[in-house]
C-alpha positions in Angstrom: 93.9 106.0 83.1 90.2 104.3 82.1 89.6 100.9 82.6 89.8 100.2 79.1 93.6 101.3 78.9 94.2 99.7 82.2 97.6 98.1 82.6 96.8 94.7 84.0 99.4 92.7 85.8 100.0 89.1 86.6 100.1 87.5 90.0 103.5 87.1 89.8 104.3 90.4 88.7 102.0 92.0 91.7 104.2 89.7 94.0 107.5 91.8 92.5 106.1 95.0 92.9 105.0 94.6 96.2 107.7 91.8 97.5 105.2 89.3 99.0 104.7 85.8 98.3 101.8 84.4 96.1 99.8 83.5 98.9 99.3 86.9 100.8 98.4 88.3 97.4 95.7 85.7 96.7 94.8 86.8 100.3 94.6 90.3 99.5 92.7 89.4 96.2 90.3 87.3 98.6 89.7 89.8 100.8 88.7 92.5 98.1 91.7 94.6 99.5 93.3 94.1 95.5 90.6 94.2 92.9 91.1 91.5 90.2 89.4 90.4 87.2 89.6 86.8 85.7 90.2 86.3 81.8 89.6 82.7 81.0 91.9 80.8 83.5 94.4 83.9 84.0 93.8 85.9 87.1 94.6 89.8 86.4 95.2 92.6 88.8 94.7 96.4 87.7 98.0 98.4 88.1 95.9 101.3 89.5 94.7 98.9 92.4 97.9 98.1 93.5 98.8 101.6 93.5 95.4 102.5 95.5 96.2 99.6 97.8 99.9 101.4 98.3 98.3 104.8 98.8 95.6 103.5 101.5 98.6 101.7 103.3 100.8 104.6 103.5 98.0 106.6 105.0 96.9 104.0 107.5 100.6 104.1 108.6 100.6 107.8 109.0 
């Protein structure tokens, strides 16, 4: 998937996918463990970034 066709998720959607709270998701964004972009005042997280984060956590646990 290219950046031009990447699915962009809202913070509440990321919260639901990862089963985490709002402050934790924003901490992950702030610490650059989740990539995000800002469009106007809206924060969006590419779905690929969420998948990469999950895969990284799985590799860490192994």
